[in-house]
C-alpha positions in Angstrom: -140.7 -17.9 16.6 -137.2 -16.9 15.4 -135.7 -18.7 18.3 -137.7 -21.9 17.5 -136.9 -22.0 13.8 -133.3 -21.2 14.5 -133.2 -24.3 16.8 -135.1 -26.4 14.2 -132.7 -25.3 11.4 -129.7 -26.2 13.6 -131.2 -29.5 14.6 -131.9 -30.4 10.9 -128.3 -29.5 10.0 -126.9 -31.5 12.9 -129.0 -34.7 12.7 -130.7 -35.8 9.5 -130.5 -39.1 7.6 -129.9 -40.0 4.0 -132.0 -43.1 3.4 -129.9 -44.0 0.3 -126.8 -44.6 2.5 -128.2 -45.1 6.0 -130.4 -48.1 5.1 -129.2 -51.5 4.0 -131.4 -51.9 0.9 -129.6 -55.1 -0.2 -130.2 -57.0 3.1 -132.7 -59.8 2.6 -135.8 -60.1 4.9 -135.2 -62.1 8.1 -137.3 -65.3 7.9 -140.1 -65.5 10.6 -140.0 -61.8 11.5 -143.1 -59.6 11.3 -143.4 -56.5 9.2 -145.5 -54.7 11.9 -146.7 -55.5 15.4 -149.4 -58.2 15.1 -151.4 -56.7 18.0 -151.6 -53.4 16.0 -153.0 -55.1 12.9 -156.5 -54.5 11.8 -157.8 -58.1 12.1 -156.0 -59.0 15.3 -158.4 -60.7 17.7 -161.1 -61.4 15.1 -162.3 -64.8 13.9 -160.8 -64.0 10.5 -157.4 -63.6 12.2 -157.8 -66.9 14.0 -158.5 -68.6 10.6 -155.1 -67.6 9.3 -151.8 -69.5 9.8 -148.9 -67.7 11.4 -147.3 -67.6 7.9 -150.4 -65.9 6.5 -150.6 -63.5 9.4 -146.9 -62.5 8.8 -147.7 -62.1 5.1 -150.7 -59.9 5.9 -148.5 -57.7 8.2 -146.2 -57.0 5.2 -149.2 -55.8 3.1 -150.7 -53.7 6.0 -147.4 -51.9 6.6 -147.1 -51.3 2.9 -150.6 -49.8 2.9 -149.7 -47.5 5.8 -146.5 -46.5 4.1 -148.2 -45.7 0.8 -150.8 -43.6 2.6 -147.9 -41.9 4.4 -146.3 -41.2 1.1 -149.5 -39.7 -0.3 -149.8 -37.5 2.8 -146.2 -36.3 2.5 -146.9 -35.2 -1.1 -150.1 -33.3 0.0 -148.1 -31.7 2.8 -145.3 -30.6 0.5 -147.9 -28.8 -1.6 -149.2 -26.9 1.4 -145.7 -26.0 2.4 -144.7 -24.9 -1.1 -147.7 -22.6 -1.2 -146.7 -21.1 2.1 -143.1 -20.6 0.9 -144.3 -19.0 -2.3 -145.9 -16.3 -0.2 -143.1 -15.9 2.3 -139.9 -13.9 2.7 -137.0 -15.9 1.2 -134.6 -14.3 3.7 -136.6 -15.5 6.8 -135.4 -18.3 9.0 -139.0 -19.6 9.0 -138.9 -19.9 5.2 -135.6 -21.7 5.4 -137.0 -24.2 7.9 -140.1 -24.7 5.7 -137.8 -25.5 2.8 -135.8 -27.8 5.0 -139.0 -29.7 5.9 -139.9 -30.0 2.2 -136.6 -31.5 1.6 -137.1 -33.9 4.5 -140.5 -34.9 3.1 -139.0 -35.5 -0.4 -136.5 -38.0 1.2 -139.3 -39.6 3.3 -141.5 -40.1 0.2 -138.6 -41.7 -1.7 -137.8 -43.9 1.3 -141.4 -45.1 1.6 -141.7 -45.8 -2.1 -138.4 -47.7 -2.2 -139.3 -49.7 0.9 -142.7 -50.7 -0.6 -140.8 -51.8 -3.7 -138.4 -53.8 -1.6 -141.3 -55.5 0.2 -142.5 -56.7 -3.2 -146.1 -55.8 -2.7 -148.5 -53.1 -4.2 -148.4 -49.5 -3.2 -152.0 -49.6 -2.2 -152.4 -45.9 -1.5 -155.4 -44.3 0.2 -159.1 -44.9 -0.6 -160.7 -42.9 -3.4 -162.3 -40.3 -1.1 -158.9 -39.5 0.4 -157.4 -39.1 -3.1 -160.2 -36.7 -4.0 -159.7 -34.7 -0.8 -155.9 -34.6 -1.4 -156.5 -32.9 -4.8 -158.6 -30.2 -3.3 -156.9 -29.5 0.1 -153.6 -27.9 -1.2 -155.6 -25.3 -3.2 -158.0 -24.2 -0.5 -156.6 -25.0 2.9 -154.7 -22.5 5.1 -154.5 -21.6 8.8 -155.5 -23.8 11.7 -157.2 -26.4 9.6 -154.0 -26.9 7.5 -151.8 -27.3 10.6 -154.3 -29.6 12.3 -154.5 -31.8 9.2 -150.7 -31.8 9.2 -150.5 -33.0 12.8 -153.2 -35.7 12.1 -151.1 -37.0 9.3 -147.9 -37.1 11.3 -148.6 -37.7 15.0 -150.7 -40.9 15.0 -148.3 -42.7 12.6 -145.3 -41.3 14.6 -146.6 -43.0 17.8 -147.0 -46.3 16.0 -143.6 -46.0 14.5 -142.0 -45.2 17.9 -143.4 -48.5 19.1 -142.3 -50.4 16.0 -138.7 -49.2 15.8 -137.8 -50.7 19.1 -139.6 -54.1 18.6 -137.2 -56.9 17.8 -140.0 -59.0 16.3 -140.1 -56.5 13.4 -138.0 -56.7 10.2 -134.8 -54.5 10.4 -135.7 -52.5 7.3 -139.0 -51.5 8.7 -137.5 -50.6 12.1 -134.9 -48.4 10.5 -137.4 -46.7 8.2 -139.5 -46.0 11.3 -136.5 -44.7 13.2 -135.5 -42.2 10.5 -139.1 -41.0 10.1 -139.6 -40.5 13.8 -136.4 -38.5 14.3 -137.1 -36.1 11.6 -140.9 -35.8 12.0 -140.4 -34.7 15.6 -139.1 -31.4 14.3 -142.0 -31.1 11.8 -144.5 -31.7 14.7 -142.9 -29.0 16.8 -143.1 -26.5 13.9 -146.7 -27.4 13.0 -147.9 -27.0 16.6 -146.3 -23.6 16.9 -147.8 -22.5 13.6 -151.2 -23.8 14.7 -151.2 -22.0 18.0 -150.3 -18.7 16.3 -152.9 -19.1 13.6 -155.7 -19.7 16.2 -155.2 -16.2 17.6 -158.0 -13.8 16.8 -160.1 -16.1 14.6 -163.9 -15.6 14.6 -166.4 -18.1 15.9 -167.5 -18.8 12.3 -163.8 -19.4 11.2 -163.3 -21.7 14.2 -166.3 -23.8 13.2 -164.8 -24.2 9.7 -161.4 -25.3 11.0 -163.0 -27.7 13.5 -164.9 -29.3 10.6 -161.7 -29.5 8.5 -159.8 -31.2 11.4 -162.6 -33.7 11.9 -162.6 -34.6 8.2 -158.8 -35.0 8.2 -159.1 -37.3 11.2 -161.8 -39.4 9.7 -160.3 -39.7 6.2 -156.7 -40.3 7.3 -157.5 -43.0 9.9 -160.1 -44.8 7.7 -157.5 -44.9 4.8 -154.6 -46.4 6.7 -155.4 -50.0 5.7 -156.6 -50.4 2.2 -159.2 -53.3 2.0 -157.3 -54.8 -0.9 -154.6 -56.0 1.5 -156.8 -58.8 2.6 -156.8 -60.4 -0.8 -153.1 -61.4 -0.1 -154.3 -64.0 2.4 -157.5 -65.0 0.6 -160.0 -62.8 2.5 -162.6 -60.9 0.6 -161.8 -57.1 0.9 -165.4 -56.2 1.9 -165.4 -58.9 4.6 -162.0 -57.9 5.8 -162.9 -54.2 6.0 -166.1 -54.9 7.9 -164.3 -57.1 10.4 -161.5 -54.5 10.8 -163.9 -51.5 11.5 -165.9 -53.6 13.9 -162.8 -54.9 15.7 -162.4 -53.4 19.2 -158.7 -54.2 19.2 -158.1 -52.2 16.0 -160.3 -49.3 17.3 -158.3 -49.2 20.5 -155.1 -49.2 18.4 -156.2 -46.1 16.5 -157.3 -44.4 19.8 -153.8 -45.3 21.2 -152.2 -43.7 18.2 -154.1 -40.5 18.8 -153.4 -40.3 22.6 -150.9 -37.3 22.1 -152.5 -35.3 19.3 -156.2 -35.6 20.2 -155.8 -34.0 23.7 -153.7 -31.3 22.2 -156.2 -30.4 19.4 -159.0 -30.5 22.1 -156.9 -28.1 24.3 -156.5 -25.5 21.5 -160.2 -25.6 20.7 -160.4 -27.7 17.5 -162.6 -30.5 18.9 -166.0 -29.2 20.0 -167.8 -30.6 23.1 -170.7 -32.1 21.1 -172.6 -32.2 17.8 -171.9 -33.6 14.4 -168.2 -32.7 14.3 -167.5 -34.5 17.5 -169.4 -37.6 16.2 -167.1 -37.5 13.2 -164.1 -37.6 15.6 -165.7 -40.7 17.3 -166.1 -42.3 13.8 -162.5 -41.8 13.1 -161.7 -43.9 16.2 -159.1 -41.4 17.3 -161.5 -40.0 20.0 -162.9 -42.6 22.4 -166.6 -42.4 23.1 -167.6 -40.0 25.8 
């Protein structure tokens, strides 16, 4: 572990971004460019999508990416609370503690970057749905061990995969691409740390404890993925939020996008034993859309 955190600390010192200076906040949007990939949007391929003009589709892409960014911001704040509780109990001279503090600093900058970007978009910070907000208030107080690190990975890795795709797509607004690039580079270190901590925390846990952490991971998967697109985004293009949400959750293209976002983290969590072979917990995974039907 010492070798790993030393490497992460050196990488953080060598290659980190300052969004205040590394992003051109004064550049205007480029007319005609999308704010996220259209084929990754929640209504793509539905009759509701076909009813929209291209201008409306692009407008909806701005609201959807703002929703995802605001959920990301909420998640970063929950994660910082988990990390701060960990640091509070840790040796302040340890390289592991130093990296945890570095990650907290990263997340502070990411949260500021997301908030500033949403403001630049000129749209609401939609945030997660109410059930996710309630969960976010409880989780930092009670969650530790494998469940905490699984939840961390579920908040980071699916969005990371989407952003890796977005940052190299020339159809996308330059500001969104650069926000994605900064987040991807720094989150790679966070994922490495969380995976290592998860594997260590799985050692020696009882069957009963394993069941609890499997449940926590499934709930994190469900709540996070179902919260990415707030139904209120559809009002921006004249679609009733309930109608839009029903169409999105029924949309095979959107379900496939979420499964694609989880193609790295889901097999990993399955391999370490956090996704059971059957039962109610596995059904929750299917309902999150991250796990394709057996």
